[in-house]
C-alpha positions as CSV (number, residue, x, y, z in Angstrom):
1,M,16.3,12.9,-16.0
2,T,19.4,10.9,-16.5
3,S,20.4,7.5,-15.2
4,S,24.0,8.6,-14.7
5,S,23.6,11.4,-12.1
6,P,26.5,11.6,-9.8
7,T,26.4,10.0,-6.4
8,P,26.4,12.6,-3.6
9,P,29.0,12.2,-0.8
10,A,28.2,9.6,1.8
11,T,27.1,11.9,4.6
12,E,24.9,13.8,2.2
13,L,23.4,10.6,0.9
14,R,22.8,9.3,4.4
15,Q,21.1,12.6,5.4
16,R,18.9,12.6,2.3
17,I,17.8,8.9,2.9
18,Q,17.4,9.6,6.8
19,T,15.1,12.6,6.0
20,Q,12.9,10.6,3.7
21,F,12.9,7.6,6.2
22,D,11.8,10.0,9.1
23,R,8.8,10.9,6.9
24,A,7.6,7.4,6.6
25,G,5.0,7.0,9.2
26,M,4.8,3.2,8.9
27,M,8.4,2.9,9.9
28,H,7.7,4.9,13.1
29,H,4.6,2.8,13.7
30,L,6.5,-0.4,13.4
31,G,9.5,0.8,15.4
32,A,12.0,0.3,12.4
33,R,15.2,2.2,12.1
34,L,17.5,3.0,9.3
35,G,20.8,1.1,9.2
36,D,23.7,1.4,6.8
37,V,23.3,3.5,3.7
38,A,25.5,3.4,0.6
39,P,24.9,4.0,-3.1
40,G,22.5,1.4,-4.2
41,R,22.2,-0.3,-0.8
42,V,20.2,0.4,2.4
43,H,19.6,-1.6,5.6
44,V,16.5,-1.3,7.6
45,H,16.3,-2.9,11.1
46,L,13.1,-3.9,13.0
47,P,13.5,-4.9,16.7
48,Y,11.2,-7.7,18.0
49,A,8.0,-6.6,19.7
50,P,4.9,-8.8,20.5
51,S,2.7,-6.4,18.5
52,L,4.7,-7.4,15.3
53,T,3.9,-11.1,15.5
54,Q,1.4,-13.6,14.1
55,H,-0.4,-16.3,16.0
56,M,2.6,-18.4,16.5
57,G,5.0,-15.6,17.8
58,F,7.0,-15.2,14.6
59,F,7.4,-11.8,13.0
60,H,4.3,-11.3,10.9
61,A,4.8,-11.6,7.1
62,G,3.3,-8.2,6.7
63,A,5.9,-6.6,9.0
64,T,8.6,-8.6,7.2
65,A,7.3,-7.5,3.7
66,T,6.9,-3.8,4.9
67,I,10.6,-3.4,5.9
68,A,11.7,-5.2,2.8
69,D,9.7,-2.9,0.7
70,S,11.2,0.2,2.5
71,A,14.8,-1.1,2.3
72,G,14.3,-1.7,-1.4
73,G,12.7,1.7,-1.9
74,F,15.3,3.6,-0.1
75,A,18.1,1.7,-1.9
76,A,16.5,2.8,-5.2
77,M,16.2,6.3,-3.9
78,T,19.9,6.5,-3.4
79,Q,20.3,5.9,-7.1
80,A,17.5,8.4,-8.1
81,P,18.4,11.7,-9.8
82,E,18.4,14.8,-7.7
83,G,14.9,16.0,-7.0
84,Y,13.3,12.6,-7.5
85,T,12.1,9.8,-5.3
86,A,11.3,6.2,-5.7
87,L,7.9,4.4,-5.4
88,S,7.1,0.7,-5.6
89,V,5.5,-0.5,-8.9
90,E,5.5,-4.2,-7.9
91,F,7.2,-6.7,-5.8
92,K,7.3,-10.5,-5.1
93,I,8.4,-11.8,-1.8
94,N,9.3,-15.4,-0.8
95,M,9.2,-16.4,2.9
96,L,12.1,-18.7,3.3
97,A,11.8,-19.6,7.0
98,P,9.9,-18.6,10.1
99,A,11.0,-15.1,11.1
100,R,12.0,-15.5,14.7
101,G,14.7,-13.6,16.6
102,E,15.7,-10.4,18.4
103,S,15.3,-8.4,15.2
104,L,14.9,-8.4,11.5
105,E,17.3,-6.8,9.0
106,A,16.3,-6.0,5.5
107,I,19.1,-5.3,3.0
108,G,17.9,-3.6,-0.3
109,Q,20.4,-3.8,-3.2
110,V,19.9,-2.2,-6.6
111,I,20.3,-4.7,-9.3
112,R,19.7,-2.5,-12.3
113,K,19.4,1.3,-12.2
114,G,17.3,2.6,-15.1
115,R,16.2,6.1,-16.1
116,T,12.5,5.4,-15.1
117,L,12.5,1.9,-13.5
118,T,15.0,0.4,-11.0
119,I,15.1,-3.3,-10.1
120,V,16.0,-4.1,-6.5
121,Q,16.6,-7.3,-4.6
122,V,16.0,-7.4,-0.9
123,D,17.3,-10.0,1.6
124,V,15.7,-10.3,5.0
125,F,17.4,-11.9,7.8
126,A,16.4,-12.7,11.4
127,L,19.1,-11.9,14.0
128,N,19.3,-14.0,17.1
129,A,22.3,-14.3,19.5
130,G,24.6,-13.1,16.8
131,E,23.3,-15.5,14.1
132,K,21.7,-14.3,10.8
133,T,19.1,-16.6,9.3
134,P,17.6,-15.8,5.9
135,V,13.9,-15.5,6.3
136,A,12.7,-13.7,3.1
137,L,13.8,-12.7,-0.4
138,M,12.0,-9.9,-2.4
139,Q,12.4,-8.7,-6.0
140,Q,11.0,-5.3,-6.5
141,T,10.5,-2.8,-9.3
142,M,10.7,0.9,-8.4
143,I,9.7,3.9,-10.4
144,N,11.5,7.3,-10.2
145,I,9.0,10.2,-9.8
146,P,9.6,13.9,-9.0
147,D,9.7,14.4,-5.1
148,R,7.0,17.0,-4.5
149,Q,7.0,16.7,-0.7
150,P,6.2,19.9,1.1
């Protein structure tokens, strides 16, 4: 495995990530959808639903952290060598403001791609009436492992 594997063309990369995203049962459960995909960068969107809130009506921190984890993981996967996938090793998330709005958008960005470990930053925004408010910031470490999906 090398850390300098070539990046596939945009449509191939998008399809590869979409296929993996579609396998993620939690994303279906939450109602999340895959947004923009580029080398080292992935967006995940989560529309508001009452089932995703905590006692005060804000998006639950668990839902916020879940889409952040996925955005970061899929961003790392865009940089993983062919035949490999990425799994979370650890992450730390800071909640910056109550997550309220029409939807959330998590944007995962690879900070450092390594042969085995990849460091990712994820910014999460609440979108409401065309305005984006930062609501969370995650730092994440991902590990590249062989993709042995059936």
